[in-house]
Backbone as CSV, one residue per row, in Angstrom:
resi,resn,N_x,N_y,N_z,CA_x,CA_y,CA_z,C_x,C_y,C_z
1,MET,-10.849,14.375,24.062,-9.899,15.363,23.556,-10.520,16.122,22.375
2,ALA,-10.063,17.361,22.182,-10.578,18.161,21.090,-10.128,17.582,19.749
3,SER,-10.995,17.693,18.733,-10.685,17.180,17.411,-9.981,18.252,16.588
4,GLN,-9.028,17.838,15.773,-8.366,18.777,14.881,-8.795,18.580,13.433
5,ILE,-9.783,17.683,13.198,-10.167,17.400,11.819,-10.780,18.619,11.144
6,ASP,-11.456,19.495,11.904,-12.043,20.691,11.310,-10.970,21.608,10.739
7,ASP,-9.763,21.501,11.266,-8.659,22.326,10.777,-8.049,21.768,9.504
8,VAL,-7.908,20.439,9.418,-7.204,19.856,8.274,-8.129,19.444,7.135
9,MET,-9.425,19.245,7.401,-10.317,18.771,6.348,-10.403,19.716,5.155
10,PRO,-10.490,21.045,5.339,-10.513,21.914,4.153,-9.278,21.734,3.273
11,ALA,-8.113,21.542,3.881,-6.896,21.340,3.099,-6.938,20.004,2.360
12,LEU,-7.473,18.969,3.009,-7.623,17.671,2.350,-8.533,17.785,1.136
13,LYS,-9.664,18.462,1.312,-10.608,18.626,0.209,-9.975,19.399,-0.944
14,ALA,-9.170,20.390,-0.606,-8.519,21.189,-1.641,-7.513,20.357,-2.429
15,ILE,-6.721,19.546,-1.739,-5.694,18.745,-2.399,-6.314,17.716,-3.333
16,PHE,-7.342,17.023,-2.857,-7.917,15.930,-3.643,-9.027,16.393,-4.570
17,GLY,-9.654,17.516,-4.260,-10.703,18.020,-5.136,-10.151,18.674,-6.386
18,ALA,-9.056,19.401,-6.240,-8.393,20.057,-7.378,-6.891,19.916,-7.194
19,PRO,-6.343,18.731,-7.510,-4.927,18.459,-7.238,-4.006,19.444,-7.954
20,PRO,-2.878,19.804,-7.335,-1.882,20.636,-8.020,-1.470,20.009,-9.339
21,ALA,-1.070,20.859,-10.287,-0.820,20.409,-11.656,0.414,19.529,-11.787
22,THR,1.371,19.646,-10.874,2.596,18.862,-10.967,2.741,17.955,-9.753
23,ILE,3.553,16.911,-9.905,3.768,16.002,-8.789,4.498,16.707,-7.661
24,ASP,5.402,17.619,-7.990,6.085,18.371,-6.937,5.097,19.247,-6.166
25,GLY,4.147,19.851,-6.881,3.125,20.642,-6.210,2.253,19.800,-5.305
26,PHE,1.916,18.596,-5.769,1.115,17.679,-4.954,1.874,17.289,-3.692
27,ARG,3.155,16.983,-3.856,3.965,16.582,-2.695,4.118,17.734,-1.699
28,ASN,4.333,18.931,-2.211,4.467,20.081,-1.312,3.183,20.320,-0.527
29,ALA,2.039,20.214,-1.211,0.757,20.410,-0.535,0.544,19.341,0.530
30,TRP,0.905,18.108,0.205,0.760,17.007,1.162,1.657,17.211,2.385
31,ASN,2.896,17.588,2.148,3.825,17.788,3.259,3.385,18.936,4.161
32,GLN,2.867,20.004,3.571,2.370,21.119,4.373,1.181,20.684,5.221
33,LEU,0.303,19.869,4.627,-0.835,19.355,5.390,-0.363,18.497,6.548
34,MET,0.601,17.604,6.296,1.071,16.718,7.348,1.797,17.483,8.449
35,ASP,2.469,18.574,8.093,3.081,19.422,9.121,2.011,20.013,10.037
36,ARG,0.872,20.381,9.471,-0.233,20.910,10.285,-0.787,19.832,11.210
37,VAL,-0.894,18.598,10.691,-1.378,17.490,11.526,-0.440,17.273,12.706
38,VAL,0.874,17.253,12.430,1.859,17.031,13.493,1.848,18.181,14.487
39,ASP,1.798,19.415,13.986,1.824,20.582,14.868,0.602,20.630,15.780
40,GLY,-0.511,20.078,15.296,-1.736,20.132,16.093,-1.932,18.959,17.026
41,ALA,-0.994,18.014,17.020,-1.141,16.793,17.812,-0.298,16.865,19.080
42,GLU,-0.779,16.188,20.097,0.009,16.030,21.325,1.070,14.977,21.075
43,GLN,2.326,15.329,21.296,3.431,14.460,20.921,3.636,13.322,21.928
44,ALA,4.007,12.153,21.384,4.391,11.042,22.250,5.676,11.418,22.985
45,PRO,5.823,11.015,24.246,6.985,11.444,25.042,8.271,10.691,24.686
46,ASP,9.389,11.400,24.810,10.726,10.790,24.725,10.896,9.935,23.468
47,VAL,10.597,10.539,22.330,10.738,9.831,21.058,12.144,10.034,20.508
48,HIS,12.735,8.948,20.034,14.074,9.002,19.448,14.008,8.494,18.012
49,CYS,14.675,9.193,17.102,14.719,8.831,15.691,16.172,8.690,15.250
50,ASP,16.491,7.554,14.668,17.858,7.285,14.227,17.836,6.771,12.792
51,SER,18.549,7.467,11.905,18.602,7.067,10.500,19.403,5.786,10.331
52,VAL,19.007,4.996,9.331,19.687,3.739,9.070,19.579,3.423,7.581
53,ASP,20.570,2.708,7.066,20.546,2.233,5.683,20.157,0.758,5.722
54,ALA,18.958,0.447,5.237,18.468,-0.930,5.251,18.723,-1.564,3.890
55,SER,19.976,-1.921,3.645,20.398,-2.508,2.367,20.040,-1.605,1.197
56,GLY,20.294,-0.308,1.365,20.038,0.642,0.302,18.720,1.368,0.405
57,VAL,17.857,0.943,1.298,16.569,1.606,1.509,16.709,2.557,2.693
58,PRO,16.473,3.854,2.513,16.577,4.777,3.641,15.524,4.457,4.698
59,GLY,15.970,4.350,5.933,15.055,4.021,7.020,15.326,4.848,8.249
60,THR,14.359,4.832,9.148,14.500,5.515,10.424,13.958,4.616,11.529
61,TRP,14.794,4.370,12.527,14.319,3.689,13.722,13.621,4.720,14.611
62,ILE,12.390,4.428,15.002,11.631,5.305,15.885,11.290,4.526,17.151
63,THR,11.675,5.085,18.295,11.364,4.458,19.578,10.855,5.525,20.540
64,SER,10.075,5.074,21.524,9.643,5.948,22.609,10.088,5.310,23.919
65,ARG,9.777,5.930,25.024,10.193,5.389,26.324,9.494,4.070,26.629
66,ARG,8.395,3.770,25.917,7.670,2.508,26.131,8.104,1.423,25.154
67,SER,8.978,1.754,24.213,9.399,0.767,23.212,10.268,-0.320,23.833
68,SER,10.121,-1.514,23.281,10.899,-2.657,23.738,11.488,-3.365,22.534
69,ASN,12.642,-3.973,22.719,13.239,-4.775,21.655,12.541,-6.116,21.479
70,GLU,11.535,-6.376,22.301,10.810,-7.643,22.228,9.943,-7.739,20.975
71,ARG,9.572,-6.584,20.390,8.752,-6.612,19.181,9.182,-5.471,18.251
72,THR,9.084,-5.752,16.953,9.507,-4.802,15.931,8.385,-4.612,14.922
73,ILE,8.210,-3.371,14.473,7.239,-3.050,13.436,7.984,-2.460,12.242
74,LEU,7.691,-2.966,11.052,8.158,-2.367,9.807,7.005,-1.551,9.253
75,PHE,7.202,-0.234,9.096,6.104,0.659,8.724,6.302,1.223,7.325
76,THR,5.234,1.143,6.510,5.211,1.737,5.173,4.135,2.810,5.147
77,HIS,4.524,4.043,4.874,3.610,5.178,4.960,2.669,5.259,3.757
78,GLY,1.587,6.007,3.946,0.664,6.312,2.867,1.098,7.549,2.105
79,GLY,0.179,8.025,1.248,0.479,9.184,0.425,0.235,8.919,-1.047
80,GLY,-0.710,8.001,-1.346,-1.067,7.768,-2.734,0.044,7.187,-3.586
81,TYR,0.987,6.482,-2.981,2.101,5.860,-3.698,3.027,6.885,-4.357
82,THR,2.713,8.172,-4.206,3.458,9.211,-4.914,4.091,10.248,-3.991
83,CYS,3.712,10.269,-2.726,4.270,11.268,-1.814,4.286,10.708,-0.391
84,GLY,4.765,11.532,0.536,4.889,11.093,1.918,6.301,10.640,2.240
85,SER,6.580,10.532,3.537,7.895,10.130,4.019,7.776,9.751,5.481
86,VAL,8.818,9.168,6.014,8.831,8.896,7.445,8.732,10.206,8.220
87,HIS,9.395,11.250,7.727,9.343,12.542,8.414,7.919,13.087,8.464
88,SER,7.197,13.026,7.364,5.836,13.554,7.359,4.905,12.719,8.228
89,TYR,5.288,11.484,8.511,4.498,10.582,9.357,5.076,10.462,10.767
90,ARG,5.933,11.387,11.142,6.687,11.223,12.388,5.787,11.111,13.610
91,ASP,4.671,11.841,13.645,3.776,11.731,14.790,3.064,10.377,14.801
92,PHE,2.572,9.945,13.648,1.865,8.672,13.549,2.771,7.517,13.965
93,VAL,4.007,7.527,13.461,4.921,6.422,13.767,5.319,6.444,15.246
94,ALA,5.495,7.637,15.811,5.815,7.734,17.235,4.673,7.171,18.074
95,ARG,3.443,7.462,17.690,2.288,6.916,18.410,2.247,5.389,18.288
96,LEU,2.591,4.895,17.111,2.617,3.450,16.898,3.645,2.800,17.808
97,ALA,4.836,3.374,17.868,5.890,2.826,18.730,5.484,2.883,20.193
98,ASP,4.905,4.008,20.602,4.553,4.203,22.008,3.392,3.311,22.424
99,THR,2.356,3.244,21.595,1.175,2.456,21.934,1.483,0.967,21.963
100,CYS,2.263,0.501,20.979,2.536,-0.932,20.860,3.761,-1.368,21.667
101,GLY,4.460,-0.428,22.283,5.662,-0.794,23.028,6.683,-1.470,22.145
102,ALA,6.817,-0.968,20.909,7.691,-1.598,19.918,8.694,-0.587,19.390
103,ARG,9.750,-1.089,18.795,10.609,-0.225,17.991,10.106,-0.338,16.561
104,VAL,10.068,0.800,15.871,9.485,0.849,14.536,10.556,1.266,13.535
105,LEU,10.675,0.494,12.458,11.510,0.900,11.339,10.592,1.452,10.263
106,GLY,10.608,2.788,10.095,9.882,3.412,9.000,10.794,3.560,7.808
107,ILE,10.299,3.264,6.620,11.154,3.324,5.432,10.644,4.366,4.444
108,ASP,11.595,5.001,3.778,11.297,5.920,2.682,11.469,5.157,1.371
109,TYR,10.438,4.391,1.038,10.477,3.620,-0.199,10.390,4.572,-1.407
110,ARG,10.830,4.082,-2.554,10.808,4.898,-3.765,9.367,5.197,-4.190
111,LEU,9.159,6.415,-4.679,7.828,6.908,-4.995,7.597,6.981,-6.500
112,ALA,6.348,6.762,-6.899,5.909,6.987,-8.272,5.659,8.497,-8.444
113,PRO,5.637,9.016,-9.649,5.787,8.289,-10.919,7.230,8.031,-11.341
114,GLU,8.205,8.642,-10.633,9.600,8.402,-11.007,9.961,6.929,-10.857
115,HIS,9.384,6.288,-9.863,9.676,4.876,-9.585,8.350,4.126,-9.465
116,PRO,7.785,3.699,-10.588,6.469,3.047,-10.545,6.532,1.646,-9.932
117,TYR,5.352,1.069,-9.754,5.231,-0.308,-9.275,6.181,-1.206,-10.071
118,PRO,6.912,-2.115,-9.400,6.812,-2.492,-7.989,7.919,-1.930,-7.091
119,ALA,8.464,-0.761,-7.425,9.641,-0.248,-6.701,9.411,-0.170,-5.199
120,GLY,8.289,0.426,-4.779,8.021,0.561,-3.348,7.855,-0.779,-2.657
121,VAL,7.258,-1.729,-3.360,7.091,-3.079,-2.809,8.453,-3.749,-2.655
122,GLU,9.287,-3.619,-3.682,10.628,-4.217,-3.623,11.435,-3.627,-2.470
123,ASP,11.314,-2.322,-2.259,12.036,-1.699,-1.145,11.572,-2.250,0.195
124,THR,10.282,-2.495,0.305,9.747,-3.029,1.561,10.255,-4.452,1.807
125,VAL,10.277,-5.271,0.768,10.809,-6.630,0.907,12.300,-6.582,1.247
126,THR,13.026,-5.651,0.624,14.458,-5.495,0.933,14.656,-5.127,2.396
127,ALA,13.857,-4.184,2.893,13.958,-3.785,4.304,13.596,-4.940,5.222
128,TYR,12.621,-5.742,4.819,12.236,-6.917,5.623,13.397,-7.913,5.690
129,ARG,14.010,-8.189,4.546,15.161,-9.096,4.537,16.282,-8.540,5.418
130,TRP,16.488,-7.228,5.347,17.536,-6.595,6.153,17.266,-6.801,7.638
131,LEU,16.024,-6.643,8.043,15.673,-6.864,9.450,15.989,-8.295,9.872
132,LEU,15.652,-9.250,9.025,15.968,-10.645,9.352,17.472,-10.841,9.456
133,ASP,18.225,-10.213,8.546,19.681,-10.323,8.590,20.271,-9.687,9.852
134,GLN,19.552,-8.701,10.413,19.999,-8.058,11.650,19.659,-8.884,12.892
135,GLY,19.022,-10.027,12.685,18.688,-10.893,13.798,17.292,-10.704,14.352
136,VAL,16.457,-9.885,13.686,15.076,-9.725,14.135,14.309,-11.009,13.845
137,ARG,13.665,-11.541,14.845,12.893,-12.772,14.669,11.592,-12.466,13.942
138,PRO,11.270,-13.230,12.885,10.026,-12.953,12.160,8.779,-13.103,13.018
139,ASP,8.832,-13.986,14.028,7.659,-14.153,14.888,7.519,-13.022,15.901
140,ARG,8.449,-12.066,15.865,8.369,-10.868,16.700,8.244,-9.601,15.843
141,LEU,7.879,-9.788,14.588,7.879,-8.695,13.617,6.507,-8.589,12.948
142,VAL,5.991,-7.357,12.864,4.714,-7.083,12.217,4.926,-5.955,11.207
143,ILE,4.320,-6.091,10.020,4.366,-5.033,9.013,3.068,-4.243,9.102
144,VAL,3.178,-2.917,9.102,2.023,-2.034,9.241,2.092,-0.967,8.164
145,GLY,0.945,-0.652,7.558,0.889,0.436,6.592,-0.504,1.025,6.513
146,ASP,-0.574,2.297,6.105,-1.868,2.953,5.977,-2.071,3.414,4.543
147,SER,-3.309,3.345,4.070,-3.686,3.806,2.740,-2.808,3.132,1.688
148,ALA,-2.042,3.901,0.898,-1.126,3.279,-0.052,-0.125,2.374,0.652
149,GLY,0.289,2.776,1.848,1.184,1.930,2.632,0.549,0.601,3.007
150,GLY,-0.781,0.604,3.174,-1.484,-0.656,3.410,-1.405,-1.563,2.200
151,GLY,-1.533,-0.970,0.999,-1.383,-1.762,-0.219,0.015,-2.311,-0.378
152,ILE,1.017,-1.482,-0.095,2.404,-1.941,-0.182,2.666,-3.023,0.864
153,THR,2.146,-2.842,2.069,2.314,-3.843,3.122,1.813,-5.204,2.673
154,LEU,0.590,-5.257,2.140,0.008,-6.542,1.771,0.676,-7.132,0.536
155,THR,1.048,-6.286,-0.421,1.739,-6.805,-1.605,3.114,-7.344,-1.230
156,ALA,3.824,-6.637,-0.357,5.122,-7.135,0.110,4.955,-8.438,0.863
157,LEU,3.927,-8.522,1.682,3.662,-9.749,2.442,3.426,-10.925,1.505
158,ILE,2.680,-10.685,0.436,2.404,-11.729,-0.553,3.703,-12.175,-1.219
159,ARG,4.573,-11.231,-1.533,5.857,-11.575,-2.160,6.779,-12.310,-1.195
160,ILE,6.753,-11.915,0.056,7.559,-12.601,1.071,7.152,-14.066,1.167
161,ALA,5.847,-14.304,1.208,5.351,-15.682,1.290,5.694,-16.461,0.023
162,ALA,5.535,-15.828,-1.146,5.802,-16.510,-2.411,7.277,-16.847,-2.568
163,ALA,8.147,-16.025,-1.962,9.591,-16.267,-2.053,10.068,-17.340,-1.091
164,GLY,9.185,-17.834,-0.248,9.563,-18.857,0.709,10.299,-18.334,1.921
165,LEU,10.278,-17.005,2.115,10.886,-16.433,3.316,10.016,-16.714,4.529
166,ALA,10.617,-16.706,5.700,9.833,-16.782,6.928,8.921,-15.560,6.981
167,THR,7.632,-15.786,7.141,6.689,-14.670,7.154,6.688,-13.996,8.515
168,PRO,6.324,-12.709,8.555,6.234,-12.027,9.842,5.071,-12.569,10.663
169,ALA,5.003,-12.132,11.910,3.950,-12.614,12.804,2.573,-12.158,12.351
170,GLY,2.501,-11.047,11.647,1.230,-10.536,11.183,1.428,-9.261,10.401
171,ALA,0.319,-8.695,9.931,0.364,-7.444,9.185,-0.906,-6.656,9.446
172,VAL,-0.775,-5.323,9.360,-1.891,-4.415,9.612,-2.030,-3.474,8.430
173,SER,-3.259,-3.344,7.923,-3.581,-2.378,6.880,-4.653,-1.438,7.408
174,ILE,-4.394,-0.134,7.326,-5.316,0.893,7.797,-5.828,1.648,6.576
175,SER,-7.114,1.528,6.280,-7.689,2.172,5.092,-6.893,1.827,3.838
176,GLY,-6.574,0.551,3.681,-5.704,0.134,2.596,-6.284,0.392,1.212
177,TRP,-5.418,0.867,0.309,-5.780,1.043,-1.100,-5.286,-0.194,-1.819
178,LEU,-6.208,-1.096,-2.178,-5.851,-2.452,-2.565,-6.325,-2.851,-3.952
179,ASP,-7.114,-1.995,-4.608,-7.684,-2.316,-5.918,-7.456,-1.138,-6.854
180,PHE,-6.534,-1.293,-7.806,-6.184,-0.191,-8.701,-7.164,-0.033,-9.855
181,GLU,-8.136,-0.942,-9.962,-9.214,-0.780,-10.933,-10.387,0.009,-10.357
182,ALA,-10.362,0.235,-9.035,-11.413,1.003,-8.351,-12.796,0.434,-8.619
183,ASN,-12.923,-0.881,-8.461,-14.178,-1.561,-8.772,-15.077,-1.799,-7.563
184,GLY,-14.655,-1.418,-6.367,-15.494,-1.648,-5.200,-16.804,-0.873,-5.279
185,ALA,-17.876,-1.493,-4.795,-19.181,-0.833,-4.827,-19.170,0.485,-4.065
186,SER,-18.324,0.578,-3.030,-18.279,1.802,-2.224,-17.755,3.005,-3.007
187,MET,-17.118,2.779,-4.165,-16.744,3.898,-5.020,-17.975,4.700,-5.431
188,GLU,-19.099,4.011,-5.558,-20.351,4.680,-5.930,-21.200,4.986,-4.700
189,THR,-21.378,3.995,-3.817,-22.287,4.184,-2.683,-21.787,5.230,-1.701
190,ASN,-20.461,5.429,-1.637,-19.892,6.423,-0.726,-19.410,7.684,-1.432
191,ALA,-19.766,7.816,-2.706,-19.275,8.957,-3.482,-19.680,10.291,-2.858
192,ASP,-20.869,10.346,-2.254,-21.337,11.595,-1.643,-21.028,11.678,-0.152
193,LYS,-20.427,10.612,0.395,-20.099,10.592,1.826,-18.625,10.885,2.076
194,ASP,-17.765,10.362,1.203,-16.322,10.544,1.392,-15.992,12.027,1.247
195,PRO,-15.393,12.639,2.260,-15.193,14.088,2.229,-14.092,14.566,1.291
196,PHE,-13.208,13.663,0.830,-12.133,14.157,-0.041,-11.702,13.195,-1.133
197,ASN,-11.868,11.897,-0.974,-11.485,10.953,-2.009,-12.645,10.708,-2.974
198,HIS,-12.306,10.361,-4.215,-13.330,9.989,-5.189,-12.694,9.115,-6.265
199,ARG,-13.516,8.433,-7.038,-13.024,7.442,-7.998,-12.067,8.068,-9.015
200,GLY,-12.341,9.299,-9.444,-11.481,9.939,-10.436,-10.056,10.112,-9.950
201,ILE,-9.888,10.582,-8.715,-8.533,10.779,-8.190,-7.859,9.437,-7.934
202,VAL,-8.634,8.434,-7.512,-8.064,7.104,-7.283,-7.484,6.551,-8.583
203,LEU,-8.236,6.646,-9.682,-7.769,6.120,-10.955,-6.605,6.943,-11.514
204,ALA,-6.653,8.266,-11.327,-5.570,9.112,-11.840,-4.247,8.824,-11.140
205,VAL,-4.294,8.668,-9.817,-3.066,8.386,-9.079,-2.600,6.957,-9.352
206,ALA,-3.545,6.024,-9.497,-3.179,4.643,-9.831,-2.430,4.588,-11.158
207,GLU,-2.843,5.412,-12.116,-2.160,5.447,-13.411,-0.707,5.885,-13.252
208,MET,-0.467,6.873,-12.377,0.906,7.305,-12.118,1.709,6.192,-11.461
209,TYR,1.090,5.488,-10.523,1.788,4.435,-9.789,2.133,3.259,-10.688
210,LEU,1.220,2.900,-11.589,1.395,1.691,-12.379,2.341,1.885,-13.557
211,GLY,2.427,3.096,-14.090,3.330,3.337,-15.208,3.057,2.441,-16.401
212,GLY,1.789,2.209,-16.700,1.416,1.401,-17.852,1.259,-0.079,-17.579
213,GLN,1.516,-0.521,-16.358,1.378,-1.939,-16.020,-0.074,-2.278,-15.680
214,SER,-0.368,-3.549,-15.650,-1.733,-4.021,-15.426,-2.230,-3.664,-14.029
215,ALA,-3.362,-2.956,-13.969,-3.942,-2.580,-12.683,-4.358,-3.813,-11.902
216,ARG,-4.925,-4.779,-12.585,-5.398,-5.977,-11.886,-4.233,-6.797,-11.358
217,ASP,-3.188,-6.964,-12.171,-2.044,-7.771,-11.732,-1.318,-7.132,-10.553
218,ALA,-1.315,-5.804,-10.474,-0.604,-5.118,-9.389,-1.427,-5.019,-8.113
219,SER,-2.733,-5.221,-8.203,-3.617,-5.048,-7.043,-3.466,-6.201,-6.059
220,PRO,-3.098,-5.935,-4.808,-3.003,-7.037,-3.837,-4.341,-7.747,-3.638
221,LEU,-5.435,-7.063,-3.906,-6.753,-7.674,-3.744,-6.903,-8.933,-4.589
222,HIS,-6.238,-8.987,-5.746,-6.421,-10.099,-6.681,-5.260,-11.091,-6.654
223,ALA,-4.341,-10.947,-5.714,-3.182,-11.838,-5.644,-3.523,-13.137,-4.917
224,ALA,-2.627,-14.110,-5.030,-2.756,-15.354,-4.271,-2.442,-15.070,-2.810
225,LEU,-3.328,-15.458,-1.916,-3.213,-15.085,-0.509,-2.894,-16.261,0.413
226,THR,-2.762,-17.444,-0.129,-2.489,-18.617,0.697,-1.143,-18.460,1.405
227,GLY,-1.111,-18.832,2.672,0.132,-18.831,3.429,0.445,-17.539,4.146
228,LEU,-0.487,-16.590,4.125,-0.239,-15.326,4.811,-0.472,-15.470,6.310
229,PRO,0.235,-14.686,7.104,0.023,-14.686,8.567,-1.244,-13.912,8.908
230,PRO,-1.621,-13.843,10.176,-2.824,-13.108,10.577,-2.788,-11.648,10.125
231,LEU,-3.974,-11.150,9.773,-4.118,-9.773,9.301,-5.099,-9.006,10.175
232,LEU,-4.780,-7.743,10.415,-5.730,-6.786,10.973,-6.008,-5.769,9.884
233,LEU,-7.271,-5.685,9.461,-7.679,-4.784,8.388,-8.671,-3.778,8.952
234,GLN,-8.258,-2.517,9.014,-9.098,-1.446,9.531,-9.500,-0.516,8.387
235,ALA,-10.693,0.060,8.500,-11.150,1.021,7.499,-12.270,1.855,8.104
236,ALA,-12.724,2.828,7.337,-13.817,3.704,7.759,-15.020,3.499,6.850
237,GLY,-16.196,3.541,7.432,-17.400,3.211,6.692,-17.777,4.169,5.594
238,ASP,-17.335,5.433,5.680,-17.734,6.433,4.695,-16.695,6.668,3.600
239,GLU,-15.604,5.923,3.592,-14.595,6.152,2.555,-14.902,5.332,1.305
240,VAL,-14.517,5.874,0.145,-14.793,5.160,-1.100,-13.965,3.885,-1.203
241,LEU,-12.899,3.791,-0.432,-12.021,2.618,-0.480,-12.436,1.500,0.484
242,VAL,-13.522,1.667,1.221,-13.833,0.688,2.268,-14.061,-0.716,1.707
243,ASP,-14.606,-0.818,0.495,-14.822,-2.157,-0.056,-13.522,-2.842,-0.457
244,ASP,-12.427,-2.105,-0.619,-11.127,-2.757,-0.791,-10.829,-3.613,0.436
245,THR,-11.069,-3.041,1.625,-10.818,-3.767,2.868,-11.797,-4.921,3.032
246,ARG,-13.068,-4.682,2.788,-14.065,-5.744,2.957,-13.808,-6.917,2.021
247,ARG,-13.484,-6.621,0.770,-13.241,-7.703,-0.185,-11.938,-8.446,0.142
248,MET,-10.919,-7.703,0.566,-9.669,-8.364,0.962,-9.892,-9.283,2.151
249,ALA,-10.668,-8.839,3.120,-10.962,-9.684,4.284,-11.647,-10.970,3.861
250,GLY,-12.626,-10.863,2.964,-13.342,-12.041,2.499,-12.445,-12.995,1.731
251,ARG,-11.626,-12.472,0.817,-10.732,-13.323,0.032,-9.689,-13.987,0.925
252,ALA,-9.151,-13.226,1.879,-8.138,-13.801,2.758,-8.721,-14.951,3.577
253,ARG,-9.917,-14.747,4.116,-10.564,-15.832,4.873,-10.792,-17.050,3.989
254,ASP,-11.183,-16.825,2.727,-11.396,-17.942,1.801,-10.107,-18.725,1.556
255,HIS,-8.956,-18.058,1.748,-7.658,-18.712,1.574,-7.082,-19.221,2.899
256,GLY,-7.901,-19.248,3.935,-7.474,-19.809,5.208,-6.677,-18.875,6.088
257,VAL,-6.690,-17.580,5.779,-5.941,-16.603,6.567,-6.811,-16.119,7.730
258,THR,-6.210,-15.989,8.897,-6.902,-15.422,10.056,-6.998,-13.915,9.883
259,VAL,-8.211,-13.363,9.952,-8.425,-11.944,9.688,-9.249,-11.314,10.805
260,VAL,-8.765,-10.188,11.308,-9.560,-9.303,12.155,-9.932,-8.113,11.289
261,GLU,-11.224,-7.894,11.092,-11.716,-6.811,10.233,-12.537,-5.845,11.079
262,HIS,-12.216,-4.559,10.970,-12.954,-3.559,11.747,-13.203,-2.335,10.877
263,VAL,-14.485,-2.064,10.627,-14.888,-0.878,9.877,-15.679,0.026,10.810
264,TRP,-15.202,1.264,10.959,-15.874,2.243,11.817,-16.874,3.049,10.993
265,ASP,-18.144,2.930,11.298,-19.180,3.642,10.564,-19.050,5.150,10.764
266,GLY,-19.386,5.885,9.700,-19.471,7.332,9.807,-18.151,8.067,9.805
267,LEU,-17.050,7.367,9.542,-15.739,8.015,9.566,-15.115,8.020,8.169
268,TYR,-14.003,8.736,8.037,-13.388,9.037,6.756,-12.060,8.293,6.630
269,HIS,-11.533,8.333,5.425,-10.295,7.635,5.079,-9.146,8.008,6.017
270,ASP,-8.474,6.984,6.547,-7.239,7.162,7.323,-7.427,8.091,8.526
271,PHE,-8.562,7.958,9.197,-8.869,8.872,10.306,-7.848,8.836,11.438
272,PRO,-7.182,7.702,11.754,-6.176,7.760,12.825,-4.979,8.653,12.484
273,LEU,-4.725,8.836,11.183,-3.628,9.702,10.765,-4.008,11.170,10.914
274,PHE,-5.175,11.531,10.420,-5.528,12.941,10.324,-6.082,13.535,11.620
275,ASP,-6.580,12.684,12.501,-7.125,13.191,13.769,-6.734,12.227,14.888
276,PRO,-5.430,12.128,15.190,-4.928,11.066,16.068,-5.442,11.119,17.498
277,ALA,-5.850,12.294,17.980,-6.293,12.389,19.368,-7.776,12.079,19.541
278,HIS,-8.493,11.921,18.450,-9.919,11.596,18.539,-10.107,10.253,19.238
279,ASP,-11.174,10.134,19.993,-11.402,8.904,20.762,-11.374,7.663,19.875
280,THR,-11.966,7.748,18.674,-11.995,6.585,17.789,-10.611,6.261,17.243
281,SER,-9.795,7.281,17.009,-8.420,7.043,16.573,-7.621,6.353,17.674
282,VAL,-7.806,6.791,18.901,-7.151,6.139,20.039,-7.585,4.678,20.117
283,GLU,-8.874,4.428,19.869,-9.385,3.057,19.867,-8.722,2.233,18.765
284,ALA,-8.532,2.845,17.601,-7.894,2.128,16.495,-6.447,1.783,16.828
285,PHE,-5.720,2.724,17.425,-4.341,2.441,17.837,-4.305,1.333,18.886
286,GLU,-5.243,1.349,19.799,-5.276,0.312,20.832,-5.580,-1.057,20.230
287,GLU,-6.412,-1.089,19.198,-6.683,-2.363,18.530,-5.421,-2.881,17.839
288,ILE,-4.664,-1.975,17.222,-3.389,-2.379,16.629,-2.454,-2.910,17.711
289,ASN,-2.414,-2.238,18.838,-1.586,-2.679,19.966,-1.951,-4.095,20.399
290,ARG,-3.248,-4.344,20.562,-3.675,-5.689,20.994,-3.291,-6.738,19.962
291,PHE,-3.479,-6.403,18.696,-3.146,-7.349,17.627,-1.646,-7.637,17.611
292,VAL,-0.823,-6.582,17.656,0.637,-6.755,17.610,1.115,-7.616,18.770
293,ARG,0.614,-7.321,19.958,1.051,-8.078,21.123,0.556,-9.529,21.073
294,GLU,-0.634,-9.739,20.539,-1.175,-11.091,20.459,-0.352,-11.956,19.496
295,VAL,-0.041,-11.420,18.306,0.647,-12.263,17.312,2.132,-12.408,17.608
296,THR,2.697,-11.532,18.449,4.141,-11.619,18.738,4.441,-12.227,20.106
297,ARG,3.452,-12.688,20.808,3.715,-13.188,22.162,4.375,-14.571,22.132
């Protein structure tokens, strides 16, 4: 299939190379970019979206003609912890539902800087509890997130385990942003390879998200990982954040967690989001499908 990355990459570089001066400007630029991604993508067939209140957290049930009640996905979107929504991710979430044959609950968690850490994490845990209260079996439930959503996914998972709740069947992080100190070696080694992200923007956005709180304490990379369910950690070899995924995979394995780690060489941050029809993006979605079906069977 034809790639649409040549169309959206200049806009990505513009947003992250010289971010708008205000958070509203940043959000508007992001939403316009995501509208272009959706408009340029082939849509999943027969998608249905239904709004729901998940104990105070705004949510949307997304299903396609291939979705089944046999498995459920709780999805937390990316957007640097400061922007994004289920609506802006509507194509990505529809593909997730269609590929995995699942119903997906996407949530609009509270965003920084108005609602700094741990607001988005708390909303995700609240939505997870709500799903359990609705009768969703945890062994049929997987949490999935990309970029900042990957960080929220793993931090929520850690809190779920620490609270003694029944853990979900597994979790998926796609290009997860997991270290708010930006200490991974790839921040330097990939500085000239990453087409739009760089250490300066990572630290600037992390400051907005943390609201003065400890970067190390908030980073899922440095949390206690014992007792977590199986993880699928995907990333791209040329992104500055790739060592967040590599280090998380290593730490999780050291804590006895089953981990599937896949880094695609030569690709950029969150490539399944920005170029969903690309062969490698299709491969990434299929890997998520295999993982979801394996842990929920």
